[in-house]
C-alpha positions as CSV (number, residue, x, y, z in Angstrom):
1,M,35.1,131.5,105.9
2,P,38.8,131.6,106.9
3,I,39.7,131.4,110.6
4,P,40.8,134.9,111.8
5,S,44.4,135.1,112.9
6,I,45.1,135.6,116.6
7,L,47.5,138.0,118.3
8,R,48.9,136.0,121.2
9,E,52.0,138.0,121.9
10,T,54.6,140.3,120.4
11,H,58.3,140.6,120.6
12,F,59.4,143.6,118.6
13,D,63.1,144.3,119.2
14,N,63.1,147.9,117.9
15,L,60.2,149.5,119.8
16,G,61.7,149.8,123.3
17,T,61.7,147.9,126.5
18,L,58.8,145.4,126.6
19,K,56.5,144.8,129.6
20,T,53.9,142.1,129.2
21,G,50.6,142.8,130.9
22,K,47.5,140.6,131.1
23,V,46.1,141.8,127.8
24,R,48.5,144.4,126.4
25,D,52.2,144.3,125.4
26,I,53.7,147.7,126.4
27,Y,56.8,149.0,124.8
28,F,58.5,151.8,126.8
29,Q,60.3,154.6,125.0
30,P,61.8,157.7,126.6
31,D,58.8,160.0,125.9
32,K,56.0,157.6,124.9
33,L,54.5,154.1,125.1
34,I,53.6,151.7,122.4
35,L,50.5,149.9,123.7
36,V,49.7,146.7,121.7
37,A,46.3,145.1,122.5
38,T,46.6,141.4,122.1
39,D,43.8,138.8,121.9
40,R,44.6,137.3,125.3
41,H,41.5,136.8,127.5
42,S,42.3,137.0,131.2
43,S,40.3,135.6,134.1
44,F,41.1,133.9,137.4
45,D,44.4,135.9,137.4
46,R,45.6,134.1,134.3
47,I,45.1,133.8,130.5
48,I,42.3,131.4,129.8
49,A,41.8,131.8,126.0
50,H,42.7,133.9,123.0
51,I,39.7,135.6,121.3
52,P,40.0,136.6,117.6
53,N,39.7,140.4,117.1
54,K,39.4,141.1,120.8
55,G,42.5,143.3,120.9
56,A,41.4,145.3,117.9
57,V,37.9,145.8,119.4
58,L,39.3,147.0,122.7
59,N,41.8,149.3,121.1
60,L,39.4,150.8,118.6
61,S,36.7,151.2,121.2
62,S,39.0,153.2,123.4
63,A,40.1,155.3,120.5
64,Y,36.5,156.1,119.7
65,W,35.8,157.1,123.3
66,F,39.0,159.1,123.7
67,R,37.8,161.2,120.7
68,Q,34.3,161.5,122.2
69,T,35.6,162.9,125.5
70,A,38.6,165.0,124.5
71,D,36.7,168.1,125.4
72,I,36.2,167.0,129.0
73,V,39.8,166.0,129.8
74,P,43.1,165.6,127.8
75,N,44.1,162.0,127.1
76,H,47.3,160.2,126.5
77,V,46.7,159.3,122.8
78,I,49.3,160.4,120.3
79,A,48.2,158.2,117.4
80,V,46.4,155.0,116.6
81,P,48.6,153.7,113.7
82,D,47.1,150.2,113.7
83,P,43.8,148.6,114.9
84,N,45.7,146.9,117.7
85,V,48.0,149.7,118.7
86,T,47.9,153.1,120.5
87,V,50.9,155.3,120.7
88,A,50.6,157.2,124.0
89,K,52.3,159.9,126.0
90,R,54.2,158.8,129.1
91,V,52.7,160.2,132.3
92,K,52.8,159.4,136.0
93,P,49.8,157.1,136.8
94,L,47.8,157.9,139.9
95,A,47.5,155.2,142.5
96,V,43.7,155.5,142.4
97,E,41.3,153.8,140.1
98,A,38.2,155.9,139.4
99,V,35.2,153.6,139.6
100,V,31.8,155.1,138.7
101,R,28.6,153.2,139.3
102,G,25.1,154.0,138.0
103,Y,23.2,151.0,139.1
104,L,22.9,148.7,142.2
105,T,24.5,145.6,140.7
106,G,27.5,143.3,140.7
107,T,28.6,140.0,142.2
108,T,32.2,140.4,143.4
109,S,33.2,141.3,147.0
110,T,33.8,144.9,146.0
111,S,30.6,145.4,144.0
112,I,28.0,147.8,145.3
113,W,25.2,145.2,145.4
114,T,27.3,142.8,147.5
115,R,28.2,145.5,149.9
116,Y,24.6,146.8,150.0
117,S,23.3,143.3,150.6
118,A,25.7,143.1,153.6
119,G,24.2,146.2,155.1
120,E,26.4,149.0,153.8
121,R,24.4,152.1,152.9
122,Q,26.9,154.9,152.4
123,F,28.5,155.0,148.9
124,G,30.4,158.0,147.5
125,G,28.6,160.5,149.6
126,L,25.2,159.0,148.8
127,L,23.1,157.4,151.5
128,L,20.9,154.7,150.0
129,P,17.6,153.7,151.5
130,G,16.9,150.1,152.5
131,R,15.0,147.5,150.5
132,L,16.3,148.6,147.0
133,A,16.1,145.9,144.4
134,K,19.1,144.5,142.6
135,N,19.9,146.2,139.3
136,A,17.9,149.3,140.3
137,R,19.1,152.6,139.0
138,L,20.9,154.7,141.6
139,P,19.5,158.2,142.5
140,R,22.7,159.5,140.8
141,P,25.9,158.0,139.6
142,I,28.4,157.6,142.4
143,F,32.2,157.8,142.5
144,D,33.4,154.7,144.3
145,P,37.2,154.6,143.9
146,T,39.7,151.8,144.7
147,T,43.4,151.8,145.3
148,K,45.8,150.6,142.7
149,E,48.3,148.3,144.5
150,D,50.7,145.5,143.6
151,T,48.9,142.9,145.8
152,H,45.2,143.7,145.5
153,D,43.1,146.8,145.0
154,R,41.0,148.0,147.9
155,T,37.8,150.0,148.1
156,L,38.5,152.9,150.4
157,S,36.5,156.0,151.3
158,Q,37.6,159.2,149.7
159,E,38.7,160.3,153.2
160,D,40.9,157.2,153.7
161,L,42.4,157.6,150.2
162,V,43.7,161.0,151.2
163,K,44.6,159.9,154.7
164,E,46.7,157.0,153.5
165,G,48.5,159.2,151.1
166,F,47.3,157.8,147.8
167,V,46.2,161.2,146.5
168,S,45.8,164.7,147.7
169,Q,42.3,166.0,148.4
170,E,42.5,168.6,145.6
171,L,43.6,166.1,143.1
172,L,41.0,163.6,144.2
173,D,38.3,166.2,143.8
174,Q,39.5,166.8,140.3
175,V,39.5,163.1,139.5
176,R,36.0,162.6,140.9
177,D,34.5,165.6,139.0
178,T,36.2,164.5,135.8
179,A,35.1,160.8,136.2
180,L,31.5,161.8,136.7
181,K,31.5,164.0,133.6
182,L,33.1,161.2,131.6
183,F,30.4,158.8,132.9
184,A,27.6,161.2,132.0
185,R,28.9,161.5,128.5
186,G,29.3,157.7,128.2
187,Q,25.7,157.2,129.4
188,N,24.4,159.7,126.9
189,V,26.2,158.3,123.9
190,A,25.4,154.7,124.9
191,A,21.7,155.5,125.2
192,Q,21.7,157.0,121.7
193,H,22.8,153.5,120.6
194,G,20.3,151.5,122.6
195,L,22.6,150.6,125.5
196,I,22.9,151.5,129.2
197,L,26.4,152.2,130.6
198,V,26.0,150.6,134.0
199,D,29.4,151.1,135.6
200,T,33.0,151.6,134.6
201,K,36.5,152.4,135.7
202,Y,38.9,155.1,134.6
203,E,42.6,155.6,135.1
204,F,44.4,158.9,135.2
205,G,47.9,160.2,135.3
206,L,49.8,163.5,135.5
207,D,52.0,164.9,132.8
208,D,55.2,166.8,133.4
209,N,53.2,170.0,133.9
210,G,50.9,168.4,136.5
211,T,48.0,168.3,134.1
212,L,45.5,165.5,134.7
213,M,45.2,163.1,131.8
214,L,42.9,160.2,131.0
215,I,45.0,157.0,130.3
216,D,44.7,153.3,129.8
217,E,41.3,152.5,128.3
218,I,37.8,154.0,128.4
219,H,34.3,152.5,128.1
220,T,35.5,149.2,126.6
221,P,33.5,146.0,127.0
222,D,36.3,144.9,129.4
223,S,36.3,148.0,131.6
224,S,32.6,148.6,131.6
225,R,29.3,146.9,132.1
226,Y,26.6,147.4,129.4
227,W,22.9,146.5,129.4
228,K,20.3,146.7,126.6
229,L,18.2,149.8,127.1
230,E,15.0,148.7,125.3
231,S,14.2,145.7,127.6
232,Y,15.6,147.1,130.9
233,E,12.4,148.4,132.4
234,E,10.2,145.4,131.5
235,R,12.7,142.9,132.7
236,I,13.3,144.7,136.0
237,A,9.5,144.9,136.6
238,K,9.4,141.1,136.1
239,G,12.3,140.5,138.5
240,Q,14.5,139.4,135.7
241,E,18.2,140.2,135.1
242,P,18.8,142.9,132.5
243,E,20.0,141.8,129.0
244,Y,23.7,142.4,129.0
245,F,26.9,142.0,127.0
246,D,27.9,138.6,128.4
247,K,31.4,137.2,128.4
248,E,30.8,135.4,131.7
249,F,29.8,132.1,129.9
250,L,33.4,131.3,129.1
251,R,34.5,131.9,132.6
252,I,31.7,129.7,133.9
253,W,32.8,126.9,131.5
254,F,36.3,126.9,132.9
255,R,35.0,127.0,136.5
256,D,32.9,123.9,135.7
257,H,35.5,121.9,133.9
258,C,38.7,122.5,136.0
259,D,40.1,124.4,139.0
260,P,41.3,127.5,137.1
261,Y,43.0,128.9,140.2
262,K,45.1,125.7,141.0
263,D,45.4,123.6,137.9
264,A,48.8,124.0,136.2
265,V,47.4,123.4,132.8
266,L,43.9,124.4,131.7
267,P,41.8,122.7,129.1
268,E,41.4,124.3,125.7
269,A,38.5,126.7,125.4
270,P,35.7,125.3,123.2
271,A,36.1,126.6,119.7
272,D,32.4,127.5,119.4
273,M,32.5,129.6,122.6
274,V,35.6,131.4,121.4
275,T,33.9,132.2,118.1
276,E,30.8,133.4,119.9
277,L,32.7,135.6,122.2
278,S,34.6,137.2,119.3
279,R,31.3,137.8,117.6
280,R,29.9,139.5,120.7
281,Y,32.9,141.8,121.1
282,I,32.5,143.0,117.5
283,E,28.7,143.3,117.9
284,I,28.9,145.7,120.9
285,Y,31.7,147.7,119.3
286,Q,29.6,148.3,116.2
287,Q,26.4,149.1,118.2
288,L,28.2,151.5,120.5
289,T,30.2,153.4,117.9
290,G,27.9,153.1,114.9
291,E,31.1,152.2,113.0
292,T,31.7,149.0,111.0
293,F,34.4,146.8,112.4
294,N,36.9,146.4,109.5
295,V,40.4,145.2,110.0
296,D,42.9,144.4,107.2
297,A,43.3,140.6,107.2
298,S,45.5,140.4,104.1
299,L,48.6,140.1,106.3
300,P,49.4,138.2,109.5
301,I,48.7,140.5,112.4
302,V,52.2,140.8,113.6
303,E,53.5,141.7,110.1
304,R,50.7,144.3,109.7
305,I,51.6,145.9,113.0
306,A,55.3,145.9,112.2
307,N,54.6,147.7,108.9
308,N,52.3,150.3,110.7
309,L,54.9,151.0,113.4
310,K,57.9,151.6,111.2
311,D,57.8,155.3,112.1
312,Y,57.9,154.6,115.8
313,A,60.9,152.2,115.8
314,L,63.8,153.5,117.9
315,G,66.4,155.0,115.6
316,A,63.9,155.4,112.8
């Protein structure tokens, strides 16, 4: 079997001004963005590996979910001319990230389980009782927003988000209600495909008319946590962790073999781990969408993208 080609970076000189993000290359045009999802895999605030087909999986996953939720809120998608590319409307992004949580889980400092374990009980207007078990389903999904800032994002109460000027109360209410509707749709669709949508984050913007629009990505394996539905109840009853889509194994390998925060040069990711992670991305895409992952591999990725973006070249 041939080794899949990898999209590490792009440098198209006819698509607009390039901004390189952690995973996506973004080309700015006067009225739209060309969003190219690469195969870069980010962790520890740096790129640790390149995973074949990851960019296409993330882009096609978002495209699927944007279609599934278009009746709830308008989104920024103009076209998806290539598996790795979304052409999007330019809007003004909000300085708030809409995090929605359905279960008491997580390991980071901002996760609901970490904060609950430290004694916090009030989350998104919901007062939780004591002695809840890790990974328990919440009485209802909660809106648990963070800021979007250059230094680091902060978890703030909805009152503080308004008080500190990140968003107006009216707009925050709209964001909250929309995010909860999107999450409910996501959980329903995921359940139909044997999965639990555990938590996720959404990003929104305003167009020139002040209309709220869903932007960035939605319900991808990178922006969302998924567990397997069939085994959840049994494993929780036994005090076990749920079965989940796991990309943490690669992060753990780097943590065990180097100092990924300080070392100038990182070791090469093991080939078998890279292959396995690529397989897992494709597997969850196919399970979630019910669609077969099929990308034209007859051309190098960059050449294929260039051909598919001819109509979007400036001056075309």
